[in-house]
MOPAC internal coordinates of N, CA, C and O (Angstrom, degrees):
PM7 1SCF
backbone

  N    0.0000 0     0.00 0     0.00 0    0    0    0
  C    1.4523 1     0.00 0     0.00 0    1    0    0
  C    1.5263 1   109.77 1     0.00 0    2    1    0
  O    1.2310 1   120.81 1   -26.64 1    3    2    1
  N    1.3148 1   116.06 1   153.36 1    3    2    1
  C    1.4591 1   121.16 1  -178.98 1    5    3    2
  C    1.5266 1   109.85 1   -74.56 1    6    5    3
  O    1.2310 1   120.79 1   -46.44 1    7    6    5
  N    1.3280 1   116.09 1   133.56 1    7    6    5
  C    1.4612 1   121.53 1  -178.74 1    9    7    6
  C    1.5255 1   112.61 1  -102.39 1   10    9    7
  O    1.2310 1   120.05 1   147.01 1   11   10    9
  N    1.3509 1   117.51 1   -32.99 1   11   10    9
  C    1.4616 1   120.43 1  -179.47 1   13   11   10
  C    1.5189 1   109.27 1  -167.06 1   14   13   11
  O    1.2310 1   120.80 1   -13.69 1   15   14   13
  N    1.3161 1   116.07 1   166.31 1   15   14   13
  C    1.4561 1   121.85 1   174.16 1   17   15   14
  C    1.5168 1   107.41 1   -85.60 1   18   17   15
  O    1.2310 1   120.22 1   -60.96 1   19   18   17
  N    1.3189 1   117.19 1   119.04 1   19   18   17
  C    1.4565 1   121.14 1  -174.56 1   21   19   18
  C    1.5099 1   114.20 1   -91.39 1   22   21   19
  O    1.2310 1   120.59 1   132.66 1   23   22   21
  N    1.3447 1   116.47 1   -47.34 1   23   22   21
  C    1.4614 1   120.31 1  -176.02 1   25   23   22
  C    1.5217 1   109.77 1  -141.34 1   26   25   23
  O    1.2310 1   121.78 1   -30.38 1   27   26   25
  N    1.3311 1   114.20 1   149.62 1   27   26   25
  C    1.4544 1   121.74 1   171.97 1   29   27   26
  C    1.5152 1   106.33 1  -119.54 1   30   29   27
  O    1.2310 1   120.47 1   -54.29 1   31   30   29
  N    1.3337 1   116.71 1   125.71 1   31   30   29
  C    1.4593 1   121.55 1   179.42 1   33   31   30
  C    1.5209 1   108.68 1   -84.43 1   34   33   31
  O    1.2310 1   121.02 1   -52.07 1   35   34   33
  N    1.3218 1   115.66 1   127.93 1   35   34   33
  C    1.4567 1   122.36 1   179.35 1   37   35   34
  C    1.5217 1   107.05 1  -119.15 1   38   37   35
  O    1.2310 1   120.53 1   -65.67 1   39   38   37
  N    1.3422 1   116.59 1   114.33 1   39   38   37
  C    1.4618 1   122.62 1  -177.04 1   41   39   38
  C    1.5226 1   108.79 1   -96.49 1   42   41   39
  O    1.2310 1   120.64 1   -57.68 1   43   42   41
  N    1.3369 1   116.39 1   122.32 1   43   42   41
  C    1.4653 1   121.88 1  -173.66 1   45   43   42
  C    1.5205 1   110.24 1  -129.89 1   46   45   43
  O    1.2310 1   121.38 1   -15.27 1   47   46   45
  N    1.3179 1   114.97 1   164.73 1   47   46   45
  C    1.4683 1   120.95 1   177.94 1   49   47   46
  C    1.5204 1   112.49 1   -83.82 1   50   49   47
  O    1.2310 1   120.05 1   154.49 1   51   50   49
  N    1.3402 1   117.50 1   -25.51 1   51   50   49
  C    1.4612 1   121.49 1  -178.26 1   53   51   50
  C    1.5323 1   107.77 1  -140.85 1   54   53   51
  O    1.2310 1   120.63 1   -77.22 1   55   54   53
  N    1.3122 1   116.40 1   102.78 1   55   54   53
  C    1.4615 1   121.16 1  -176.34 1   57   55   54
  C    1.5218 1   112.94 1   -61.90 1   58   57   55
  O    1.2310 1   120.20 1   134.81 1   59   58   57
  N    1.3178 1   117.22 1   -45.19 1   59   58   57
  C    1.4608 1   119.67 1  -177.29 1   61   59   58
  C    1.5254 1   111.16 1   -64.46 1   62   61   59
  O    1.2310 1   120.28 1   140.65 1   63   62   61
  N    1.3253 1   117.07 1   -39.35 1   63   62   61
  C    1.4570 1   120.91 1   177.74 1   65   63   62
  C    1.5298 1   110.55 1   -66.31 1   66   65   63
  O    1.2310 1   120.51 1   140.73 1   67   66   65
  N    1.3304 1   116.64 1   -39.27 1   67   66   65
  C    1.4647 1   120.33 1   178.36 1   69   67   66
  C    1.5327 1   110.98 1   -64.47 1   70   69   67
  O    1.2310 1   120.42 1   136.54 1   71   70   69
  N    1.3233 1   116.80 1   -43.46 1   71   70   69
  C    1.4667 1   120.32 1   177.86 1   73   71   70
  C    1.5224 1   110.14 1   -62.21 1   74   73   71
  O    1.2310 1   120.51 1   137.14 1   75   74   73
  N    1.3059 1   116.62 1   -42.86 1   75   74   73
  C    1.4644 1   120.63 1   178.03 1   77   75   74
  C    1.5323 1   110.58 1   -60.10 1   78   77   75
  O    1.2310 1   120.35 1   136.40 1   79   78   77
  N    1.3320 1   116.94 1   -43.60 1   79   78   77
  C    1.4623 1   120.15 1   178.28 1   81   79   78
  C    1.5308 1   110.90 1   -57.97 1   82   81   79
  O    1.2310 1   120.38 1   126.84 1   83   82   81
  N    1.3291 1   116.88 1   -53.16 1   83   82   81
  C    1.4658 1   120.83 1  -174.71 1   85   83   82
  C    1.5224 1   112.79 1   -67.84 1   86   85   83
  O    1.2310 1   119.65 1   143.50 1   87   86   85
  N    1.3277 1   118.27 1   -36.50 1   87   86   85
  C    1.4642 1   119.66 1  -179.18 1   89   87   86
  C    1.5198 1   111.90 1   -77.81 1   90   89   87
  O    1.2310 1   119.88 1   136.63 1   91   90   89
  N    1.3221 1   117.84 1   -43.37 1   91   90   89
  C    1.4684 1   120.41 1  -176.73 1   93   91   90
  C    1.5225 1   113.78 1   -78.32 1   94   93   91
  O    1.2310 1   119.88 1   147.40 1   95   94   93
  N    1.3189 1   117.84 1   -32.60 1   95   94   93
  C    1.4578 1   121.02 1  -175.21 1   97   95   94
  C    1.5281 1   113.89 1  -100.88 1   98   97   95
  O    1.2310 1   120.46 1   143.31 1   99   98   97
  N    1.3087 1   116.72 1   -36.69 1   99   98   97
  C    1.4634 1   119.57 1  -174.95 1  101   99   98
  C    1.5210 1   113.22 1  -107.18 1  102  101   99
  O    1.2310 1   119.93 1   178.74 1  103  102  101
  N    1.3363 1   117.74 1    -1.26 1  103  102  101
  C    1.4553 1   120.55 1   175.68 1  105  103  102
  C    1.5171 1   115.06 1    76.07 1  106  105  103
  O    1.2310 1   119.76 1  -163.78 1  107  106  105
  N    1.3316 1   118.06 1    16.22 1  107  106  105
  C    1.4606 1   120.45 1   178.21 1  109  107  106
  C    1.5254 1   109.78 1   -72.48 1  110  109  107
  O    1.2310 1   121.13 1   -18.28 1  111  110  109
  N    1.3276 1   115.44 1   161.72 1  111  110  109
  C    1.4590 1   122.82 1   177.77 1  113  111  110
  C    1.5228 1   108.77 1  -118.71 1  114  113  111
  O    1.2310 1   120.63 1   -33.77 1  115  114  113
  N    1.3218 1   116.41 1   146.23 1  115  114  113
  C    1.4641 1   120.37 1   173.92 1  117  115  114
  C    1.5247 1   107.40 1   -79.09 1  118  117  115
  O    1.2310 1   120.87 1   -58.90 1  119  118  117
  N    1.3153 1   115.94 1   121.10 1  119  118  117
  C    1.4618 1   121.64 1   179.93 1  121  119  118
  C    1.5373 1   110.92 1   -93.53 1  122  121  119
  O    1.2310 1   121.16 1   147.41 1  123  122  121
  N    1.3506 1   115.38 1   -32.59 1  123  122  121
  C    1.4645 1   120.37 1   179.34 1  125  123  122
  C    1.5232 1   108.93 1  -159.85 1  126  125  123
  O    1.2310 1   120.81 1   -32.49 1  127  126  125
  N    1.3106 1   116.05 1   147.51 1  127  126  125
  C    1.4594 1   123.22 1   174.56 1  129  127  126
  C    1.5243 1   104.87 1  -134.93 1  130  129  127
  O    1.2310 1   120.85 1   -76.99 1  131  130  129
  N    1.3221 1   115.98 1   103.01 1  131  130  129
  C    1.4665 1   121.26 1  -170.69 1  133  131  130
  C    1.5200 1   110.96 1  -122.26 1  134  133  131
  O    1.2310 1   121.05 1   -25.30 1  135  134  133
  N    1.3323 1   115.59 1   154.70 1  135  134  133
  C    1.4589 1   122.53 1   175.30 1  137  135  134
  C    1.5162 1   109.13 1  -137.13 1  138  137  135
  O    1.2310 1   121.80 1   -29.91 1  139  138  137
  N    1.3289 1   114.16 1   150.09 1  139  138  137
  C    1.4594 1   121.42 1   173.80 1  141  139  138
  C    1.5255 1   105.30 1  -146.75 1  142  141  139
  O    1.2310 1   120.61 1   -80.44 1  143  142  141
  N    1.3040 1   116.44 1    99.56 1  143  142  141
  C    1.4586 1   119.52 1  -173.78 1  145  143  142
  C    1.5180 1   109.06 1    67.05 1  146  145  143
  O    1.2310 1   120.68 1    48.73 1  147  146  145
  N    1.3275 1   116.30 1  -131.27 1  147  146  145
  C    1.4650 1   119.56 1  -179.96 1  149  147  146
  C    1.5256 1   112.96 1   -82.97 1  150  149  147
  O    1.2310 1   119.93 1   172.08 1  151  150  149
  N    1.3241 1   117.73 1    -7.92 1  151  150  149
  C    1.4670 1   121.34 1  -178.92 1  153  151  150
  C    1.5225 1   110.34 1   -87.86 1  154  153  151
  O    1.2310 1   120.86 1   -54.67 1  155  154  153
  N    1.3279 1   115.96 1   125.33 1  155  154  153
  C    1.4634 1   122.11 1   175.51 1  157  155  154
  C    1.5203 1   107.59 1  -123.76 1  158  157  155
  O    1.2310 1   120.28 1   -40.85 1  159  158  157
  N    1.3203 1   117.06 1   139.15 1  159  158  157
  C    1.4546 1   120.77 1   175.65 1  161  159  158
  C    1.5187 1   108.82 1  -137.90 1  162  161  159
  O    1.2310 1   121.35 1   -35.78 1  163  162  161
  N    1.3304 1   115.02 1   144.22 1  163  162  161
  C    1.4561 1   121.48 1  -178.69 1  165  163  162
  C    1.5220 1   107.01 1  -124.13 1  166  165  163
  O    1.2310 1   120.73 1   -59.61 1  167  166  165
  N    1.3057 1   116.21 1   120.39 1  167  166  165
  C    1.4635 1   121.34 1   179.96 1  169  167  166
  C    1.5212 1   108.70 1   -96.79 1  170  169  167
  O    1.2310 1   121.02 1   -52.04 1  171  170  169
  N    1.3396 1   115.65 1   127.96 1  171  170  169
  C    1.4542 1   121.37 1   179.98 1  173  171  170
  C    1.5232 1   109.56 1  -128.44 1  174  173  171
  O    1.2310 1   121.23 1   -23.30 1  175  174  173
  N    1.3266 1   115.26 1   156.70 1  175  174  173
  C    1.4622 1   120.73 1   179.87 1  177  175  174
  C    1.5179 1   108.92 1  -153.53 1  178  177  175
  O    1.2310 1   120.43 1   -23.22 1  179  178  177
  N    1.3369 1   116.79 1   156.78 1  179  178  177
  C    1.4578 1   119.20 1   178.52 1  181  179  178
  C    1.5256 1   112.75 1   -66.80 1  182  181  179
  O    1.2310 1   120.69 1   156.17 1  183  182  181
  N    1.3072 1   116.28 1   -23.83 1  183  182  181
  C    1.4685 1   120.66 1   178.24 1  185  183  182
  C    1.5131 1   109.14 1  -164.70 1  186  185  183
  O    1.2310 1   120.98 1   -20.83 1  187  186  185
  N    1.3075 1   115.74 1   159.17 1  187  186  185
  C    1.4535 1   121.08 1   176.86 1  189  187  186
  C    1.5214 1   108.57 1   -62.02 1  190  189  187
  O    1.2310 1   120.40 1   -44.66 1  191  190  189
  N    1.3066 1   116.83 1   135.34 1  191  190  189
  C    1.4571 1   120.76 1   179.62 1  193  191  190
  C    1.5146 1   113.74 1    85.36 1  194  193  191
  O    1.2310 1   119.88 1  -173.13 1  195  194  193
  N    1.3319 1   117.84 1     6.87 1  195  194  193
  C    1.4660 1   120.35 1   177.75 1  197  195  194
  C    1.5230 1   108.98 1   -60.81 1  198  197  195
  O    1.2310 1   120.61 1   -36.21 1  199  198  197
  N    1.2889 1   116.44 1   143.79 1  199  198  197
  C    1.4617 1   121.02 1  -177.97 1  201  199  198
  C    1.5164 1   113.38 1   -68.28 1  202  201  199
  O    1.2310 1   119.92 1   151.86 1  203  202  201
  N    1.3182 1   117.75 1   -28.14 1  203  202  201
  C    1.4549 1   122.55 1  -179.05 1  205  203  202
  C    1.5267 1   108.82 1  -132.59 1  206  205  203
  O    1.2310 1   120.47 1   -40.39 1  207  206  205
  N    1.3218 1   116.71 1   139.61 1  207  206  205
  C    1.4575 1   121.20 1   178.08 1  209  207  206
  C    1.5297 1   109.37 1  -120.66 1  210  209  207
  O    1.2310 1   121.21 1   -19.69 1  211  210  209
  N    1.3319 1   115.29 1   160.31 1  211  210  209
  C    1.4596 1   121.74 1   170.75 1  213  211  210
  C    1.5146 1   107.54 1   -99.38 1  214  213  211
  O    1.2310 1   120.62 1   -41.78 1  215  214  213
  N    1.3289 1   116.43 1   138.22 1  215  214  213
  C    1.4566 1   120.78 1   176.38 1  217  215  214
  C    1.5258 1   106.69 1  -118.08 1  218  217  215
  O    1.2310 1   121.18 1   -63.09 1  219  218  217
  N    1.3175 1   115.34 1   116.91 1  219  218  217
  C    1.4530 1   121.75 1  -174.98 1  221  219  218
  C    1.5250 1   109.54 1   -93.17 1  222  221  219
  O    1.2310 1   121.45 1   -58.69 1  223  222  221
  N    1.3350 1   114.84 1   121.31 1  223  222  221
  C    1.4663 1   122.73 1  -179.48 1  225  223  222
  C    1.5242 1   109.68 1  -118.34 1  226  225  223
  O    1.2310 1   120.64 1   -27.45 1  227  226  225
  N    1.3258 1   116.38 1   152.55 1  227  226  225
  C    1.4517 1   121.46 1   173.42 1  229  227  226
  C    1.5304 1   108.72 1   -77.37 1  230  229  227
  O    1.2310 1   120.88 1   -59.83 1  231  230  229
  N    1.3262 1   115.92 1   120.17 1  231  230  229
  C    1.4618 1   122.45 1  -175.62 1  233  231  230
  C    1.5406 1   111.86 1   -57.85 1  234  233  231
  O    1.2310 1   119.70 1   134.80 1  235  234  233
  N    1.3317 1   118.18 1   -45.20 1  235  234  233
  C    1.4657 1   120.71 1  -176.59 1  237  235  234
  C    1.5249 1   112.32 1   -67.12 1  238  237  235
  O    1.2310 1   120.47 1   140.21 1  239  238  237
  N    1.3158 1   116.70 1   -39.79 1  239  238  237
  C    1.4707 1   120.15 1   179.05 1  241  239  238
  C    1.5206 1   110.49 1   -64.96 1  242  241  239
  O    1.2310 1   120.38 1   134.41 1  243  242  241
  N    1.3225 1   116.87 1   -45.59 1  243  242  241
  C    1.4685 1   120.38 1   179.82 1  245  243  242
  C    1.5237 1   110.31 1   -64.04 1  246  245  243
  O    1.2310 1   119.91 1   139.30 1  247  246  245
  N    1.3201 1   117.78 1   -40.70 1  247  246  245
  C    1.4699 1   120.77 1   178.88 1  249  247  246
  C    1.5248 1   111.05 1   -60.97 1  250  249  247
  O    1.2310 1   120.44 1   140.66 1  251  250  249
  N    1.3184 1   116.76 1   -39.34 1  251  250  249
  C    1.4578 1   121.33 1   179.67 1  253  251  250
  C    1.5354 1   111.15 1   -70.18 1  254  253  251
  O    1.2310 1   120.07 1   139.00 1  255  254  253
  N    1.3245 1   117.48 1   -41.00 1  255  254  253
  C    1.4672 1   121.19 1  -176.47 1  257  255  254
  C    1.5275 1   113.37 1   -83.22 1  258  257  255
  O    1.2310 1   120.42 1   154.73 1  259  258  257
  N    1.3406 1   116.81 1   -25.27 1  259  258  257
  C    1.4709 1   121.13 1  -178.37 1  261  259  258
  C    1.5267 1   109.84 1  -133.73 1  262  261  259
  O    1.2310 1   120.21 1  -109.43 1  263  262  261
  N    1.3314 1   117.20 1    70.57 1  263  262  261
  C    1.4655 1   119.29 1  -179.50 1  265  263  262
  C    1.5339 1   110.44 1   -57.80 1  266  265  263
  O    1.2310 1   121.07 1   -38.38 1  267  266  265
  N    1.3116 1   115.55 1   141.62 1  267  266  265
  C    1.4597 1   120.28 1   178.22 1  269  267  266
  C    1.5099 1   114.18 1    91.27 1  270  269  267
  O    1.2310 1   119.46 1   169.02 1  271  270  269
  N    1.3290 1   118.63 1   -10.98 1  271  270  269
  C    1.4587 1   121.63 1   178.84 1  273  271  270
  C    1.5251 1   109.21 1   -70.62 1  274  273  271
  O    1.2310 1   119.79 1   -43.35 1  275  274  273
  N    1.3114 1   118.01 1   136.65 1  275  274  273
  C    1.4678 1   122.04 1   177.61 1  277  275  274
  C    1.5227 1   107.95 1   -72.07 1  278  277  275
  O    1.2310 1   120.76 1   -64.39 1  279  278  277
  N    1.3261 1   116.16 1   115.61 1  279  278  277
  C    1.4562 1   121.25 1  -176.44 1  281  279  278
  C    1.5249 1   112.14 1  -105.00 1  282  281  279
  O    1.2310 1   120.29 1  -163.11 1  283  282  281
  N    1.3237 1   117.05 1    16.89 1  283  282  281
  C    1.4607 1   120.97 1   178.92 1  285  283  282
  C    1.5134 1   111.15 1   -68.44 1  286  285  283
  O    1.2310 1   121.40 1   -18.56 1  287  286  285
  N    1.3252 1   114.93 1   161.44 1  287  286  285
  C    1.4628 1   120.89 1   179.50 1  289  287  286
  C    1.5202 1   109.48 1   -81.09 1  290  289  287
  O    1.2310 1   119.79 1   -52.09 1  291  290  289
  N    1.3236 1   118.00 1   127.91 1  291  290  289
  C    1.4673 1   119.64 1   178.01 1  293  291  290
  C    1.5236 1   110.49 1   -69.31 1  294  293  291
  O    1.2310 1   121.10 1   -27.96 1  295  294  293
  N    1.3099 1   115.50 1   152.04 1  295  294  293
  C    1.4594 1   120.71 1   175.99 1  297  295  294
  C    1.5270 1   107.07 1   -86.72 1  298  297  295
  O    1.2310 1   121.01 1   -72.19 1  299  298  297
  N    1.3316 1   115.66 1   107.81 1  299  298  297
  C    1.4621 1   120.59 1  -174.68 1  301  299  298
  C    1.5195 1   111.18 1  -110.09 1  302  301  299
  O    1.2310 1   120.71 1   -40.76 1  303  302  301
  N    1.3136 1   116.25 1   139.24 1  303  302  301
  C    1.4620 1   123.80 1   174.80 1  305  303  302
  C    1.5235 1   107.04 1  -117.49 1  306  305  303
  O    1.2310 1   120.94 1   -61.90 1  307  306  305
  N    1.3219 1   115.81 1   118.10 1  307  306  305
  C    1.4597 1   121.60 1   176.33 1  309  307  306
  C    1.5198 1   108.87 1   -97.65 1  310  309  307
  O    1.2310 1   120.11 1   -23.35 1  311  310  309
  N    1.3240 1   117.39 1   156.65 1  311  310  309
  C    1.4608 1   123.18 1   177.30 1  313  311  310
  C    1.5213 1   109.63 1  -117.60 1  314  313  311
  O    1.2310 1   120.66 1   -35.36 1  315  314  313
  N    1.3290 1   116.35 1   144.64 1  315  314  313
  C    1.4544 1   121.35 1   177.36 1  317  315  314
  C    1.5162 1   109.95 1  -147.14 1  318  317  315
  O    1.2310 1   121.01 1   -26.66 1  319  318  317
  N    1.3129 1   115.67 1   153.34 1  319  318  317
  C    1.4658 1   121.46 1   172.82 1  321  319  318
  C    1.5247 1   110.26 1   -93.11 1  322  321  319
  O    1.2310 1   120.12 1   173.01 1  323  322  321
  N    1.3330 1   117.37 1    -6.99 1  323  322  321
  C    1.4661 1   122.25 1  -175.87 1  325  323  322
  C    1.5233 1   110.17 1  -125.75 1  326  325  323
  O    1.2310 1   120.78 1  -119.48 1  327  326  325
  N    1.3171 1   116.11 1    60.52 1  327  326  325
  C    1.4570 1   121.63 1  -175.21 1  329  327  326
  C    1.5255 1   112.08 1   -60.71 1  330  329  327
  O    1.2310 1   119.62 1   131.24 1  331  330  329
  N    1.3208 1   118.32 1   -48.76 1  331  330  329
  C    1.4648 1   120.93 1  -177.74 1  333  331  330
  C    1.5256 1   111.40 1   -62.75 1  334  333  331
  O    1.2310 1   120.19 1   137.44 1  335  334  333
  N    1.3302 1   117.24 1   -42.56 1  335  334  333
  C    1.4561 1   120.78 1   179.97 1  337  335  334
  C    1.5307 1   111.43 1   -65.92 1  338  337  335
  O    1.2310 1   120.66 1   140.09 1  339  338  337
  N    1.3333 1   116.34 1   -39.91 1  339  338  337
  C    1.4629 1   119.85 1   179.93 1  341  339  338
  C    1.5299 1   110.06 1   -67.35 1  342  341  339
  O    1.2310 1   120.34 1   137.55 1  343  342  341
  N    1.3228 1   116.95 1   -42.45 1  343  342  341
  C    1.4635 1   121.69 1   177.41 1  345  343  342
  C    1.5330 1   109.74 1   -58.69 1  346  345  343
  O    1.2310 1   120.77 1   135.60 1  347  346  345
  N    1.3207 1   116.14 1   -44.40 1  347  346  345
  C    1.4600 1   121.17 1  -179.49 1  349  347  346
  C    1.5297 1   110.80 1   -64.83 1  350  349  347
  O    1.2310 1   120.39 1   135.94 1  351  350  349
  N    1.3305 1   116.87 1   -44.06 1  351  350  349
  C    1.4697 1   120.49 1  -179.99 1  353  351  350
  C    1.5222 1   110.81 1   -59.91 1  354  353  351
  O    1.2310 1   120.32 1   133.37 1  355  354  353
  N    1.3223 1   116.99 1   -46.63 1  355  354  353
  C    1.4617 1   119.57 1   179.53 1  357  355  354
  C    1.5203 1   110.89 1   -62.37 1  358  357  355
  O    1.2310 1   120.45 1   137.26 1  359  358  357
  N    1.3232 1   116.74 1   -42.74 1  359  358  357
  C    1.4705 1   121.27 1   179.35 1  361  359  358
  C    1.5220 1   110.76 1   -61.26 1  362  361  359
  O    1.2310 1   120.39 1   135.82 1  363  362  361
  N    1.3251 1   116.86 1   -44.18 1  363  362  361
  C    1.4661 1   121.15 1   179.22 1  365  363  362
  C    1.5251 1   111.87 1   -63.60 1  366  365  363
  O    1.2310 1   120.38 1   151.28 1  367  366  365
  N    1.3286 1   116.89 1   -28.72 1  367  366  365
  C    1.4665 1   121.85 1   178.82 1  369  367  366
  C    1.5289 1   111.83 1   -88.82 1  370  369  367
  O    1.2310 1   121.19 1  -168.97 1  371  370  369
  N    1.3316 1   115.33 1    11.03 1  371  370  369
  C    1.4618 1   122.69 1   177.65 1  373  371  370
  C    1.5194 1   113.24 1    59.61 1  374  373  371
  O    1.2310 1   120.83 1  -145.58 1  375  374  373
  N    1.3283 1   116.02 1    34.42 1  375  374  373
  C    1.4534 1   122.56 1   173.00 1  377  375  374
  C    1.5299 1   106.89 1   -84.74 1  378  377  375
  O    1.2310 1   120.16 1   -36.65 1  379  378  377
  N    1.3166 1   117.30 1   143.35 1  379  378  377
  C    1.4611 1   121.14 1   176.18 1  381  379  378
  C    1.5261 1   108.41 1   -69.34 1  382  381  379
  O    1.2310 1   120.79 1   -62.16 1  383  382  381
  N    1.3345 1   116.09 1   117.84 1  383  382  381
  C    1.4648 1   120.92 1   179.52 1  385  383  382
  C    1.5244 1   109.39 1  -128.98 1  386  385  383
  O    1.2310 1   121.26 1   -31.97 1  387  386  385
  N    1.3219 1   115.19 1   148.03 1  387  386  385
  C    1.4509 1   121.00 1   174.42 1  389  387  386
  C    1.5166 1   109.80 1   -89.76 1  390  389  387
  O    1.2310 1   121.13 1    -8.59 1  391  390  389
  N    1.3060 1   115.44 1   171.41 1  391  390  389
  C    1.4610 1   120.84 1   176.11 1  393  391  390
  C    1.5225 1   110.11 1   -68.85 1  394  393  391
  O    1.2310 1   121.03 1   -27.68 1  395  394  393
  N    1.3153 1   115.63 1   152.32 1  395  394  393
  C    1.4612 1   120.39 1   172.05 1  397  395  394
  C    1.5213 1   106.95 1   -76.29 1  398  397  395
  O    1.2310 1   120.65 1   -53.53 1  399  398  397
  N    1.3144 1   116.37 1   126.47 1  399  398  397
  C    1.4622 1   121.18 1  -179.57 1  401  399  398
  C    1.5248 1   109.84 1  -123.56 1  402  401  399
  O    1.2310 1   121.42 1   -28.60 1  403  402  401
  N    1.3039 1   114.89 1   151.40 1  403  402  401
  C    1.4650 1   122.10 1   178.51 1  405  403  402
  C    1.5201 1   108.86 1   -91.79 1  406  405  403
  O    1.2310 1   120.70 1   -59.11 1  407  406  405
  N    1.3155 1   116.26 1   120.89 1  407  406  405
  C    1.4602 1   122.64 1   177.10 1  409  407  406
  C    1.5303 1   107.34 1  -113.68 1  410  409  407
  O    1.2310 1   119.78 1   -16.18 1  411  410  409
  N    1.3175 1   118.02 1   163.82 1  411  410  409
  C    1.4722 1   119.12 1   177.93 1  413  411  410
  C    1.5345 1   112.95 1   -55.85 1  414  413  411
  O    1.2310 1   120.67 1   148.10 1  415  414  413
  N    1.3425 1   116.33 1   -31.90 1  415  414  413
  C    1.4649 1   120.83 1  -178.47 1  417  415  414
  C    1.5213 1   112.67 1   -84.36 1  418  417  415
  O    1.2310 1   119.92 1   164.30 1  419  418  417
  N    1.3508 1   117.77 1   -15.70 1  419  418  417
  C    1.4536 1   121.15 1  -178.57 1  421  419  418
  C    1.5221 1   111.23 1   144.91 1  422  421  419
  O    1.2310 1   121.01 1     2.36 1  423  422  421
  N    1.3290 1   115.67 1  -177.64 1  423  422  421
  C    1.4592 1   120.93 1   179.57 1  425  423  422
  C    1.5227 1   110.16 1   -79.81 1  426  425  423
  O    1.2310 1   121.01 1   -36.81 1  427  426  425
  N    1.3332 1   115.68 1   143.19 1  427  426  425
  C    1.4614 1   121.21 1  -174.08 1  429  427  426
  C    1.5259 1   110.05 1  -150.86 1  430  429  427
  O    1.2310 1   120.87 1   -27.24 1  431  430  429
  N    1.3411 1   115.95 1   152.76 1  431  430  429
  C    1.4572 1   121.22 1   169.02 1  433  431  430
  C    1.5228 1   108.54 1  -147.13 1  434  433  431
  O    1.2310 1   120.74 1   -14.78 1  435  434  433
  N    1.3303 1   116.20 1   165.22 1  435  434  433
  C    1.4578 1   119.09 1   176.87 1  437  435  434
  C    1.5228 1   109.38 1  -117.07 1  438  437  435
  O    1.2310 1   121.30 1   -17.45 1  439  438  437
  N    1.3272 1   115.13 1   162.55 1  439  438  437
  C    1.4587 1   121.45 1   177.52 1  441  439  438
  C    1.5218 1   108.27 1  -147.59 1  442  441  439
  O    1.2310 1   121.03 1   -19.34 1  443  442  441
  N    1.3326 1   115.64 1   160.66 1  443  442  441
  C    1.4619 1   120.93 1  -179.18 1  445  443  442
  C    1.5200 1   110.05 1  -118.93 1  446  445  443
  O    1.2310 1   121.30 1   -36.09 1  447  446  445
  N    1.3262 1   115.12 1   143.91 1  447  446  445
  C    1.4630 1   119.28 1   174.22 1  449  447  446
  C    1.5283 1   109.38 1   -82.87 1  450  449  447
  O    1.2310 1   120.11 1     7.25 1  451  450  449
  N    1.3352 1   117.40 1  -172.75 1  451  450  449
  C    1.4600 1   121.62 1  -176.61 1  453  451  450
  C    1.5227 1   113.35 1   -67.76 1  454  453  451
  O    1.2310 1   120.11 1   163.82 1  455  454  453
  N    1.3372 1   117.40 1   -16.18 1  455  454  453
  C    1.4637 1   121.47 1   178.89 1  457  455  454
  C    1.5225 1   111.99 1  -102.34 1  458  457  455
  O    1.2310 1   120.39 1  -166.67 1  459  458  457
  N    1.3380 1   116.86 1    13.33 1  459  458  457
  C    1.4698 1   124.11 1   178.75 1  461  459  458
  C    1.5233 1   113.37 1    66.28 1  462  461  459
  O    1.2310 1   120.50 1  -151.39 1  463  462  461
  N    1.3329 1   116.65 1    28.61 1  463  462  461
  C    1.4643 1   121.27 1   170.37 1  465  463  462
  C    1.5189 1   107.15 1   -86.29 1  466  465  463
  O    1.2310 1   120.30 1   -47.67 1  467  466  465
  N    1.3169 1   117.04 1   132.33 1  467  466  465
  C    1.4594 1   120.93 1  -176.78 1  469  467  466
  C    1.5190 1   112.03 1   -99.10 1  470  469  467
  O    1.2310 1   121.40 1   -38.06 1  471  470  469
  N    1.3346 1   114.92 1   141.94 1  471  470  469
  C    1.4523 1   124.01 1   178.37 1  473  471  470
  C    1.5198 1   108.15 1  -134.20 1  474  473  471
  O    1.2310 1   119.88 1   -19.12 1  475  474  473
  N    1.3152 1   117.84 1   160.88 1  475  474  473
  C    1.4573 1   121.30 1  -179.00 1  477  475  474
  C    1.5232 1   109.98 1  -121.31 1  478  477  475
  O    1.2310 1   121.77 1   -25.63 1  479  478  477
  N    1.3398 1   114.22 1   154.37 1  479  478  477
  C    1.4610 1   121.70 1   178.24 1  481  479  478
  C    1.5239 1   107.24 1  -132.68 1  482  481  479
  O    1.2310 1   120.63 1   -49.73 1  483  482  481
  N    1.3307 1   116.41 1   130.27 1  483  482  481
  C    1.4581 1   121.49 1   178.56 1  485  483  482
  C    1.5119 1   109.73 1  -119.97 1  486  485  483
  O    1.2310 1   121.14 1   -38.05 1  487  486  485
  N    1.3111 1   115.42 1   141.95 1  487  486  485
  C    1.4497 1   121.66 1   176.92 1  489  487  486
  C    1.5190 1   110.01 1   -72.17 1  490  489  487
  O    1.2310 1   120.95 1   -49.79 1  491  490  489
  N    1.3177 1   115.78 1   130.21 1  491  490  489
  C    1.4658 1   120.46 1   176.69 1  493  491  490
  C    1.5083 1   108.31 1   -74.39 1  494  493  491
  O    1.2310 1   120.66 1   -48.70 1  495  494  493
  N    1.3040 1   116.34 1   131.30 1  495  494  493
  C    1.4658 1   120.75 1   177.21 1  497  495  494
  C    1.5142 1   108.57 1   -78.02 1  498  497  495
  O    1.2310 1   121.49 1   -43.92 1  499  498  497
  N    1.3007 1   114.75 1   136.08 1  499  498  497
  C    1.4628 1   119.37 1   177.66 1  501  499  498
  C    1.5229 1   109.15 1   -79.29 1  502  501  499
  O    1.2310 1   121.46 1   -46.13 1  503  502  501
  N    1.3186 1   114.82 1   133.87 1  503  502  501
  C    1.4721 1   120.39 1  -177.42 1  505  503  502
  C    1.5105 1   111.38 1   -79.43 1  506  505  503
  O    1.2310 1   120.10 1   180.00 1  507  506  505

């Protein structure tokens, strides 16, 4: 049986630019940068020991090696305890960010990476 979500595959047009976006703007760390023939993948995470990581793949290479695979961007929701600070950091780095809005589940905003893929961030409620 499945115990947890381990990795999310993120297919991009420029792997190095995507890694730069996530590390410089979102504070992720490179956990691994591996190659096998023409296939290269870069695993990133918000911190060492994170339960789930993002694995950045080159969209064109994957399309060529695995025709028919859905290469769309997944709709991801990240959680943070520092929503206002993260929103400010992204804004200062000239990342496209949406307004912080109040939802029934908590405060949330969205942001776009360098390829105009949108992601959301929600404030973690303190217990």
